[in-house]
Structure formats: structure tokens, C-alpha cells
C-alpha positions in Angstrom: -44.4 -30.4 -45.9 -41.6 -28.9 -43.9 -41.6 -25.5 -42.2 -40.4 -22.5 -44.2 -38.8 -19.4 -42.8 -38.3 -16.1 -44.5 -34.6 -15.1 -44.4 -33.7 -11.7 -45.9 -30.4 -11.5 -47.7 -28.6 -8.3 -48.7 -25.9 -8.3 -51.4 -23.2 -5.9 -50.2 -21.9 -3.2 -52.7 -19.2 -4.4 -55.0 -20.4 -8.0 -54.9 -23.0 -8.1 -57.6 -21.0 -10.8 -59.4 -20.8 -13.1 -56.3 -23.5 -15.9 -56.4 -25.9 -15.8 -53.5 -25.8 -18.9 -51.2 -27.1 -21.9 -53.1 -27.8 -25.6 -52.5 -26.0 -27.8 -54.9 -28.6 -30.6 -54.8 -32.3 -30.8 -54.2 -32.0 -32.4 -50.7 -28.8 -30.7 -49.6 -29.0 -29.3 -46.1 -26.3 -26.7 -46.6 -26.1 -23.6 -48.9 -22.7 -23.2 -50.4 -20.9 -19.9 -49.7 -18.6 -18.0 -52.1 -15.5 -16.0 -51.5 -16.0 -12.3 -52.1 -12.3 -11.4 -52.2 -11.1 -8.4 -54.0 -7.9 -10.2 -54.8 -6.9 -13.9 -54.5 -5.2 -15.0 -51.3 -2.9 -17.9 -50.6 -3.2 -19.7 -47.3 0.1 -21.3 -46.3 -0.1 -24.5 -44.2 -1.2 -23.6 -40.7 -2.3 -20.1 -41.8 -5.9 -18.8 -41.3 -7.9 -16.0 -42.8 -11.3 -14.4 -42.5 -12.9 -14.6 -46.0 -15.8 -12.2 -46.8 -18.9 -13.6 -48.6 -20.4 -10.4 -49.9 -23.8 -10.6 -48.1 -25.6 -10.0 -44.8 -28.7 -11.7 -43.4 -31.7 -11.0 -41.3 -33.4 -14.1 -40.1 -36.2 -14.8 -37.6 -35.3 -15.0 -33.9 -35.9 -18.8 -33.8 -33.1 -19.5 -36.3 -29.3 -19.5 -36.4 -27.1 -20.0 -39.4 -24.2 -22.4 -38.9 -21.0 -22.1 -41.0 -19.5 -25.4 -41.7 -16.6 -26.7 -43.8 -17.0 -28.1 -47.4 -16.1 -31.8 -47.2 -14.3 -31.8 -50.6 -12.0 -28.9 -49.6 -11.3 -30.6 -46.2 -10.6 -34.0 -47.7 -8.6 -33.0 -50.8 -6.7 -29.9 -49.4 -7.0 -29.9 -45.6 -8.9 -26.6 -45.8 -11.6 -26.3 -43.1 -13.4 -23.7 -40.9 -12.3 -22.8 -37.4 -14.8 -22.3 -34.7 -16.9 -25.0 -36.3 -19.7 -24.7 -36.6 -19.5 -20.9 -36.6 -22.7 -19.3 -35.5 -24.5 -16.4 -37.1 -27.0 -15.1 -34.6 -30.4 -13.9 -35.7 -29.6 -10.3 -34.5 -26.3 -10.0 -36.4 -26.6 -7.7 -39.4 -22.9 -7.5 -40.6 -21.3 -9.3 -43.5 -21.1 -13.0 -43.1 -17.5 -14.1 -43.1 -15.8 -17.5 -43.0 -12.8 -18.2 -40.9 -10.7 -20.7 -42.9 -7.5 -22.5 -41.9 -5.2 -24.6 -44.1 -4.4 -27.8 -42.3 -3.0 -29.3 -45.4 0.7 -29.6 -46.4 0.6 -27.3 -49.4 -0.4 -23.7 -49.9 -4.0 -23.2 -51.0 -5.1 -20.3 -53.3 -8.6 -18.9 -52.7 -10.1 -17.1 -55.7 -13.1 -14.7 -56.0 -16.3 -16.7 -56.4 -14.8 -19.9 -55.1 -17.1 -22.1 -52.9 -15.4 -22.0 -49.5 -18.0 -23.3 -46.9 -21.6 -24.1 -46.4 -24.3 -22.5 -44.3 -26.9 -24.6 -42.5 -29.9 -23.1 -40.7 -31.1 -24.6 -37.4 -33.9 -23.8 -35.0 -32.8 -22.4 -31.7 -35.1 -23.3 -28.7 -35.9 -20.7 -26.1 -34.2 -21.8 -22.9 -34.8 -20.6 -19.4 -32.3 -21.6 -16.7 -33.7 -22.9 -13.4 -31.2 -22.6 -10.7 -31.1 -25.6 -8.3 -29.1 -26.8 -5.3 -28.5 -30.3 -6.7 -28.8 -32.0 -10.1 -30.4 -35.4 -10.7 -27.9 -38.3 -10.6 -27.0 -40.3 -13.7 -24.8 -43.4 -14.4 -22.2 -41.2 -16.0 -22.2 -38.6 -13.2 -19.4 -36.1 -13.5 -17.3 -38.2 -16.0 -16.0 -35.8 -18.6 -13.4 -35.8 -21.4 -12.4 -39.4 -22.3 -14.7 -40.9 -19.7 -16.7 -43.1 -22.1 -13.8 -44.7 -24.0 -10.1 -45.8 -23.8 -8.8 -43.9 -26.9 
């Protein structure tokens, strides 16, 4: 049996009709998020917008929520999320919003209650930095961007 975490969710006023995040299949890792727009918006090609979801979260300190694109919107329309994955920290209590961009060639209309992204929860390890004078050597060394391939 997998671990379970209690995550509190608060529906924000005026969004009683917006579905709460939901998995679309039994083994889905992501919870679909819905647009809580007062009025539809149209994203022109290259345009971006911050889309409200109508809820806020409180989760345990060992979790983060990652906001990721929906593959169908990305493939069919070129609609994706910027800052992917977006991170919702455990101490954030504001409305969860999704930063969408239209990379497609046609305008895309976003309606109220439309599924716009997905939210995946991840454990966050507690990390303590240890300052050192030198780092262990590896085969890769300081090779960075493009170091391991030709394309």
C-alpha cells in the first residue's frame, strides 16, 4: 500500500461550480485542473495568461505540487504551461493558478470549467548543504549544455 498524505483544499468564493482537481483514471498520477474564469479568454499564438483554478491548498511540508501541461492540449493545440513544472510550495496558501502559453498557430479559447493542466504531488527531501573546498571528480567533470551529444 502506498503512502497517503492529507492535503487540505479550499474552494474559493464564486467557484462552487468549478470541479475540484480530479484524476481521470484509476492509476493517473496527475489531478486535472479546471479553469475558474469569470469570462472566456482567447489566447492568440504566442500569448500567455495566468488562469485561476478557484481553489487553494494546504499540504504537509514534505510535499510540493507540480503544475504540468495536459498532453492532449499540447499535442492538438500547442497549449502548454510555462515554468514547467510550476511548483506550489507547501507554505503557499493563495489561489493555485496556471500559466498557459499558446505555442500553436491558431487562437485558442479557454472556457470556464475547461481542463487546462494537471497537478502532480511529489515528496521533497530535506537537503542540507555542506560547503567544501573541492568536489569529487567524475568522468563528465564540468561538461554542461550539449556535452553528452552532438545534436
